[in-house]
A tleap script that builds the chain and sets N, CA, C and O, in Angstrom:
source leaprc.protein.ff14SB
mol = sequence {
  NMET SER ASP ILE THR LEU ILE ILE ARG THR
  ALA ASP ARG THR LYS LYS ALA GLU ILE THR
  VAL SER ASP SER GLN THR CYS GLY ASP ILE
  ILE GLN ALA SER VAL ASP ASN TRP ALA MET
  PRO LYS ASP THR ASP TYR THR ILE THR ASN
  VAL SER LYS ASN PRO PRO GLN THR LEU ASN
  PRO SER THR SER LEU GLU LYS ALA GLY VAL
  LEU SER GLY GLU THR LEU GLU ILE GLN PRO
  VAL LEU VAL ALA GLY CARG
}
set mol.1.N position { 122.318 63.579 177.671 }
set mol.1.CA position { 120.933 63.501 178.085 }
set mol.1.C position { 120.585 64.679 178.981 }
set mol.1.O position { 121.350 65.080 179.858 }
set mol.2.N position { 119.410 65.209 178.726 }
set mol.2.CA position { 118.922 66.259 179.612 }
set mol.2.C position { 117.407 66.168 179.690 }
set mol.2.O position { 116.763 65.554 178.839 }
set mol.3.N position { 116.856 66.779 180.709 }
set mol.3.CA position { 115.412 66.771 180.884 }
set mol.3.C position { 114.796 67.927 180.119 }
set mol.3.O position { 115.354 69.023 180.055 }
set mol.4.N position { 113.619 67.654 179.534 }
set mol.4.CA position { 112.872 68.698 178.834 }
set mol.4.C position { 111.429 68.662 179.340 }
set mol.4.O position { 110.916 67.612 179.727 }
set mol.5.N position { 110.794 69.816 179.329 }
set mol.5.CA position { 109.398 69.933 179.737 }
set mol.5.C position { 108.545 70.124 178.498 }
set mol.5.O position { 108.819 70.985 177.663 }
set mol.6.N position { 107.501 69.303 178.390 }
set mol.6.CA position { 106.637 69.310 177.214 }
set mol.6.C position { 105.178 69.404 177.633 }
set mol.6.O position { 104.812 69.064 178.758 }
set mol.7.N position { 104.358 69.870 176.707 }
set mol.7.CA position { 102.911 69.795 176.850 }
set mol.7.C position { 102.465 68.640 175.955 }
set mol.7.O position { 102.786 68.607 174.767 }
set mol.8.N position { 101.727 67.700 176.531 }
set mol.8.CA position { 101.178 66.582 175.778 }
set mol.8.C position { 99.672 66.753 175.787 }
set mol.8.O position { 99.085 67.036 176.831 }
set mol.9.N position { 99.035 66.581 174.625 }
set mol.9.CA position { 97.579 66.682 174.576 }
set mol.9.C position { 97.023 65.689 173.567 }
set mol.9.O position { 97.737 65.186 172.699 }
set mol.10.N position { 95.728 65.420 173.706 }
set mol.10.CA position { 95.057 64.577 172.726 }
set mol.10.C position { 94.595 65.450 171.567 }
set mol.10.O position { 94.475 66.668 171.701 }
set mol.11.N position { 94.339 64.815 170.430 }
set mol.11.CA position { 93.936 65.559 169.238 }
set mol.11.C position { 92.632 66.321 169.454 }
set mol.11.O position { 92.448 67.404 168.899 }
set mol.12.N position { 91.718 65.754 170.266 }
set mol.12.CA position { 90.458 66.451 170.528 }
set mol.12.C position { 90.581 67.479 171.655 }
set mol.12.O position { 89.619 68.168 171.995 }
set mol.13.N position { 91.777 67.565 172.220 }
set mol.13.CA position { 92.126 68.535 173.261 }
set mol.13.C position { 91.346 68.363 174.564 }
set mol.13.O position { 91.236 69.301 175.354 }
set mol.14.N position { 90.807 67.169 174.787 }
set mol.14.CA position { 90.100 66.918 176.046 }
set mol.14.C position { 91.060 66.550 177.161 }
set mol.14.O position { 90.717 66.669 178.337 }
set mol.15.N position { 92.256 66.105 176.812 }
set mol.15.CA position { 93.279 65.744 177.798 }
set mol.15.C position { 94.534 66.551 177.498 }
set mol.15.O position { 94.921 66.736 176.344 }
set mol.16.N position { 95.165 67.030 178.584 }
set mol.16.CA position { 96.375 67.832 178.416 }
set mol.16.C position { 97.204 67.722 179.690 }
set mol.16.O position { 96.662 67.734 180.796 }
set mol.17.N position { 98.513 67.617 179.530 }
set mol.17.CA position { 99.393 67.528 180.696 }
set mol.17.C position { 100.746 68.142 180.373 }
set mol.17.O position { 101.210 68.108 179.233 }
set mol.18.N position { 101.366 68.703 181.398 }
set mol.18.CA position { 102.750 69.159 181.285 }
set mol.18.C position { 103.609 68.084 181.935 }
set mol.18.O position { 103.380 67.700 183.082 }
set mol.19.N position { 104.598 67.602 181.191 }
set mol.19.CA position { 105.470 66.543 181.708 }
set mol.19.C position { 106.923 66.958 181.565 }
set mol.19.O position { 107.270 67.772 180.709 }
set mol.20.N position { 107.762 66.393 182.409 }
set mol.20.CA position { 109.206 66.560 182.285 }
set mol.20.C position { 109.795 65.176 182.100 }
set mol.20.O position { 109.611 64.293 182.937 }
set mol.21.N position { 110.507 64.995 180.996 }
set mol.21.CA position { 111.084 63.696 180.645 }
set mol.21.C position { 112.510 63.885 180.143 }
set mol.21.O position { 112.932 64.995 179.819 }
set mol.22.N position { 113.231 62.792 180.087 }
set mol.22.CA position { 114.568 62.809 179.503 }
set mol.22.C position { 114.437 62.899 177.991 }
set mol.22.O position { 113.549 62.281 177.404 }
set mol.23.N position { 115.319 63.668 177.358 }
set mol.23.CA position { 115.267 63.759 175.896 }
set mol.23.C position { 115.715 62.467 175.210 }
set mol.23.O position { 115.661 62.363 173.985 }
set mol.24.N position { 116.158 61.483 175.999 }
set mol.24.CA position { 116.523 60.184 175.430 }
set mol.24.C position { 115.309 59.256 175.322 }
set mol.24.O position { 115.398 58.193 174.708 }
set mol.25.N position { 114.170 59.654 175.917 }
set mol.25.CA position { 112.937 58.868 175.796 }
set mol.25.C position { 112.523 58.853 174.331 }
set mol.25.O position { 112.774 59.810 173.599 }
set mol.26.N position { 111.884 57.757 173.904 }
set mol.26.CA position { 111.408 57.713 172.517 }
set mol.26.C position { 110.026 58.362 172.424 }
set mol.26.O position { 109.316 58.514 173.418 }
set mol.27.N position { 109.681 58.729 171.225 }
set mol.27.CA position { 108.349 59.285 170.983 }
set mol.27.C position { 107.291 58.236 171.314 }
set mol.27.O position { 106.211 58.572 171.801 }
set mol.28.N position { 107.600 56.961 171.049 }
set mol.28.CA position { 106.688 55.875 171.390 }
set mol.28.C position { 106.471 55.748 172.887 }
set mol.28.O position { 105.377 55.393 173.327 }
set mol.29.N position { 107.512 56.038 173.685 }
set mol.29.CA position { 107.362 56.025 175.147 }
set mol.29.C position { 106.316 57.054 175.583 }
set mol.29.O position { 105.522 56.797 176.489 }
set mol.30.N position { 106.324 58.206 174.937 }
set mol.30.CA position { 105.375 59.270 175.270 }
set mol.30.C position { 103.961 58.836 174.895 }
set mol.30.O position { 103.016 59.059 175.651 }
set mol.31.N position { 103.821 58.213 173.718 }
set mol.31.CA position { 102.504 57.705 173.306 }
set mol.31.C position { 101.999 56.695 174.332 }
set mol.31.O position { 100.867 56.800 174.804 }
set mol.32.N position { 102.840 55.714 174.678 }
set mol.32.CA position { 102.414 54.650 175.590 }
set mol.32.C position { 102.048 55.199 176.961 }
set mol.32.O position { 101.050 54.781 177.548 }
set mol.33.N position { 102.836 56.125 177.475 }
set mol.33.CA position { 102.539 56.720 178.778 }
set mol.33.C position { 101.213 57.479 178.736 }
set mol.33.O position { 100.448 57.444 179.700 }
set mol.34.N position { 100.942 58.157 177.637 }
set mol.34.CA position { 99.684 58.903 177.498 }
set mol.34.C position { 98.497 57.945 177.441 }
set mol.34.O position { 97.481 58.173 178.097 }
set mol.35.N position { 98.624 56.876 176.659 }
set mol.35.CA position { 97.553 55.877 176.551 }
set mol.35.C position { 97.263 55.272 177.923 }
set mol.35.O position { 96.104 55.113 178.305 }
set mol.36.N position { 98.321 54.937 178.662 }
set mol.36.CA position { 98.159 54.341 179.988 }
set mol.36.C position { 97.556 55.335 180.988 }
set mol.36.O position { 96.599 55.008 181.690 }
set mol.37.N position { 98.111 56.532 181.050 }
set mol.37.CA position { 97.677 57.525 182.040 }
set mol.37.C position { 96.261 58.015 181.804 }
set mol.37.O position { 95.531 58.289 182.757 }
set mol.38.N position { 95.861 58.128 180.535 }
set mol.38.CA position { 94.547 58.667 180.215 }
set mol.38.C position { 93.531 57.583 179.887 }
set mol.38.O position { 92.423 57.888 179.445 }
set mol.39.N position { 93.897 56.309 180.101 }
set mol.39.CA position { 93.002 55.178 179.831 }
set mol.39.C position { 92.399 55.263 178.427 }
set mol.39.O position { 91.199 55.066 178.240 }
set mol.40.N position { 93.253 55.558 177.450 }
set mol.40.CA position { 92.808 55.614 176.061 }
set mol.40.C position { 92.689 54.180 175.532 }
set mol.40.O position { 93.338 53.278 176.062 }
set mol.41.N position { 91.871 53.954 174.497 }
set mol.41.CA position { 91.707 52.603 173.962 }
set mol.41.C position { 93.053 51.989 173.555 }
set mol.41.O position { 93.835 52.604 172.830 }
set mol.42.N position { 93.304 50.780 174.029 }
set mol.42.CA position { 94.578 50.115 173.746 }
set mol.42.C position { 94.562 49.378 172.407 }
set mol.42.O position { 95.611 48.968 171.910 }
set mol.43.N position { 93.373 49.208 171.823 }
set mol.43.CA position { 93.276 48.519 170.541 }
set mol.43.C position { 93.346 49.491 169.359 }
set mol.43.O position { 92.991 49.143 168.233 }
set mol.44.N position { 93.803 50.693 169.630 }
set mol.44.CA position { 93.937 51.743 168.617 }
set mol.44.C position { 95.416 52.087 168.456 }
set mol.44.O position { 96.160 52.130 169.436 }
set mol.45.N position { 95.834 52.329 167.220 }
set mol.45.CA position { 97.196 52.815 166.977 }
set mol.45.C position { 97.182 54.340 167.053 }
set mol.45.O position { 96.192 54.988 166.713 }
set mol.46.N position { 98.305 54.896 167.508 }
set mol.46.CA position { 98.399 56.348 167.676 }
set mol.46.C position { 99.663 56.884 167.008 }
set mol.46.O position { 100.669 56.185 166.886 }
set mol.47.N position { 99.582 58.132 166.585 }
set mol.47.CA position { 100.762 58.852 166.109 }
set mol.47.C position { 101.005 59.996 167.088 }
set mol.47.O position { 100.141 60.350 167.890 }
set mol.48.N position { 102.200 60.559 167.000 }
set mol.48.CA position { 102.531 61.720 167.824 }
set mol.48.C position { 103.067 62.807 166.902 }
set mol.48.O position { 103.939 62.563 166.068 }
set mol.49.N position { 102.535 63.997 167.064 }
set mol.49.CA position { 102.871 65.116 166.186 }
set mol.49.C position { 103.342 66.297 167.016 }
set mol.49.O position { 102.720 66.653 168.017 }
set mol.50.N position { 104.448 66.904 166.592 }
set mol.50.CA position { 104.926 68.125 167.229 }
set mol.50.C position { 104.175 69.278 166.579 }
set mol.50.O position { 104.508 69.707 165.474 }
set mol.51.N position { 103.148 69.779 167.282 }
set mol.51.CA position { 102.315 70.837 166.726 }
set mol.51.C position { 102.923 72.223 166.947 }
set mol.51.O position { 102.348 73.230 166.533 }
set mol.52.N position { 104.080 72.273 167.595 }
set mol.52.CA position { 104.774 73.550 167.774 }
set mol.52.C position { 105.581 73.917 166.532 }
set mol.52.O position { 105.972 75.071 166.354 }
set mol.53.N position { 105.825 72.927 165.675 }
set mol.53.CA position { 106.574 73.180 164.438 }
set mol.53.C position { 105.612 73.695 163.374 }
set mol.53.O position { 104.420 73.390 163.404 }
set mol.54.N position { 106.133 74.473 162.440 }
set mol.54.CA position { 105.325 74.978 161.343 }
set mol.54.C position { 105.958 74.562 160.027 }
set mol.54.O position { 106.985 75.128 159.653 }
set mol.55.N position { 105.393 73.594 159.305 }
set mol.55.CA position { 104.146 72.882 159.598 }
set mol.55.C position { 104.361 71.840 160.698 }
set mol.55.O position { 105.497 71.469 160.995 }
set mol.56.N position { 103.256 71.369 161.304 }
set mol.56.CA position { 103.377 70.324 162.329 }
set mol.56.C position { 104.148 69.119 161.796 }
set mol.56.O position { 104.042 68.778 160.617 }
set mol.57.N position { 104.912 68.485 162.658 }
set mol.57.CA position { 105.814 67.402 162.256 }
set mol.57.C position { 105.414 66.099 162.958 }
set mol.57.O position { 105.447 66.011 164.185 }
set mol.58.N position { 105.035 65.084 162.161 }
set mol.58.CA position { 104.745 63.770 162.717 }
set mol.58.C position { 106.066 63.104 163.074 }
set mol.58.O position { 107.005 63.096 162.278 }
set mol.59.N position { 106.129 62.540 164.291 }
set mol.59.CA position { 107.368 61.978 164.810 }
set mol.59.C position { 107.349 60.457 164.721 }
set mol.59.O position { 106.303 59.829 164.882 }
set mol.60.N position { 108.505 59.877 164.465 }
set mol.60.CA position { 108.658 58.422 164.412 }
set mol.60.C position { 108.682 57.894 165.841 }
set mol.60.O position { 109.500 58.344 166.643 }
set mol.61.N position { 107.793 56.936 166.184 }
set mol.61.CA position { 107.738 56.429 167.558 }
set mol.61.C position { 109.043 55.824 168.062 }
set mol.61.O position { 109.285 55.816 169.268 }
set mol.62.N position { 109.883 55.319 167.171 }
set mol.62.CA position { 111.128 54.687 167.625 }
set mol.62.C position { 112.282 55.673 167.788 }
set mol.62.O position { 113.367 55.283 168.217 }
set mol.63.N position { 112.065 56.931 167.453 }
set mol.63.CA position { 113.096 57.956 167.536 }
set mol.63.C position { 113.069 58.642 168.895 }
set mol.63.O position { 112.000 58.898 169.451 }
set mol.64.N position { 114.257 58.938 169.428 }
set mol.64.CA position { 114.310 59.669 170.705 }
set mol.64.C position { 113.829 61.101 170.481 }
set mol.64.O position { 113.886 61.631 169.371 }
set mol.65.N position { 113.358 61.705 171.554 }
set mol.65.CA position { 112.911 63.097 171.472 }
set mol.65.C position { 114.040 63.996 170.978 }
set mol.65.O position { 113.818 64.901 170.173 }
set mol.66.N position { 115.257 63.740 171.468 }
set mol.66.CA position { 116.415 64.542 171.060 }
set mol.66.C position { 116.652 64.417 169.554 }
set mol.66.O position { 116.808 65.426 168.865 }
set mol.67.N position { 116.680 63.183 169.041 }
set mol.67.CA position { 116.929 62.978 167.604 }
set mol.67.C position { 115.796 63.523 166.748 }
set mol.67.O position { 116.006 63.896 165.594 }
set mol.68.N position { 114.586 63.567 167.320 }
set mol.68.CA position { 113.437 64.113 166.592 }
set mol.68.C position { 113.436 65.639 166.603 }
set mol.68.O position { 112.617 66.266 165.931 }
set mol.69.N position { 114.350 66.236 167.362 }
set mol.69.CA position { 114.444 67.693 167.408 }
set mol.69.C position { 113.413 68.352 168.302 }
set mol.69.O position { 113.119 69.538 168.148 }
set mol.70.N position { 112.859 67.585 169.241 }
set mol.70.CA position { 111.864 68.138 170.160 }
set mol.70.C position { 112.577 68.973 171.222 }
set mol.70.O position { 113.537 68.523 171.847 }
set mol.71.N position { 112.089 70.192 171.409 }
set mol.71.CA position { 112.699 71.125 172.358 }
set mol.71.C position { 111.788 71.369 173.544 }
set mol.71.O position { 110.568 71.246 173.439 }
set mol.72.N position { 112.379 71.713 174.661 }
set mol.72.CA position { 111.617 72.025 175.867 }
set mol.72.C position { 110.616 73.136 175.562 }
set mol.72.O position { 110.939 74.110 174.881 }
set mol.73.N position { 109.400 72.974 176.075 }
set mol.73.CA position { 108.356 73.977 175.873 }
set mol.73.C position { 107.443 73.697 174.698 }
set mol.73.O position { 106.437 74.385 174.520 }
set mol.74.N position { 107.777 72.687 173.883 }
set mol.74.CA position { 106.949 72.404 172.709 }
set mol.74.C position { 105.743 71.544 173.094 }
set mol.74.O position { 105.711 70.926 174.158 }
set mol.75.N position { 104.755 71.522 172.199 }
set mol.75.CA position { 103.526 70.764 172.414 }
set mol.75.C position { 103.485 69.580 171.465 }
set mol.75.O position { 103.656 69.720 170.254 }
set mol.76.N position { 103.253 68.399 172.051 }
set mol.76.CA position { 103.111 67.173 171.267 }
set mol.76.C position { 101.669 66.707 171.380 }
set mol.76.O position { 101.072 66.729 172.456 }
set mol.77.N position { 101.123 66.287 170.249 }
set mol.77.CA position { 99.729 65.873 170.197 }
set mol.77.C position { 99.640 64.393 169.851 }
set mol.77.O position { 100.251 63.939 168.883 }
set mol.78.N position { 98.875 63.638 170.646 }
set mol.78.CA position { 98.647 62.218 170.423 }
set mol.78.C position { 97.378 62.093 169.587 }
set mol.78.O position { 96.319 62.584 169.978 }
set mol.79.N position { 97.489 61.434 168.432 }
set mol.79.CA position { 96.357 61.319 167.515 }
set mol.79.C position { 96.105 59.860 167.176 }
set mol.79.O position { 97.043 59.114 166.893 }
set mol.80.N position { 94.821 59.445 167.205 }
set mol.80.CA position { 94.538 58.067 166.775 }
set mol.80.C position { 94.739 57.953 165.277 }
set mol.80.O position { 94.471 58.895 164.531 }
set mol.81.N position { 95.218 56.785 164.836 }
set mol.81.CA position { 95.368 56.521 163.406 }
set mol.81.C position { 94.000 56.069 162.908 }
set mol.81.O position { 93.478 55.043 163.345 }
set mol.82.N position { 93.436 56.826 162.010 }
set mol.82.CA position { 92.112 56.508 161.481 }
set mol.82.C position { 92.266 55.579 160.289 }
set mol.82.O position { 93.014 55.872 159.357 }
set mol.83.N position { 91.556 54.460 160.322 }
set mol.83.CA position { 91.615 53.490 159.247 }
set mol.83.C position { 90.295 53.534 158.502 }
set mol.83.O position { 89.235 53.376 159.108 }
set mol.84.N position { 90.347 53.750 157.181 }
set mol.84.CA position { 89.138 53.817 156.382 }
set mol.84.C position { 88.382 52.497 156.442 }
set mol.84.O position { 88.987 51.426 156.418 }
set mol.85.N position { 87.072 52.578 156.518 }
set mol.85.CA position { 86.254 51.384 156.512 }
set mol.85.C position { 85.964 50.804 157.886 }
set mol.85.O position { 85.267 49.794 157.983 }
set mol.86.N position { 86.476 51.409 158.949 }
set mol.86.CA position { 86.214 50.912 160.310 }
set mol.86.C position { 85.184 51.770 160.996 }
set mol.86.O position { 84.832 51.511 162.146 }
savepdb mol mol.pdb
quit
């Protein structure tokens, strides 16, 4: 386990933060912390995407940052899951 520094932002880029977390944290932990810290709607599902990768890589919420291949300095974007018809 080691600490990594990441940039977390919302898809609309209105919220952005630099955080330092353990690489053993799950991608879902990052989503939940962002929803809580930024008072985002809790009745919405979110995905997390590593936008530093080319092409951008959607991450599994149950996977640790380390297993997902997230490296220090990368940018992760929190995106609401859009459901057709809502």
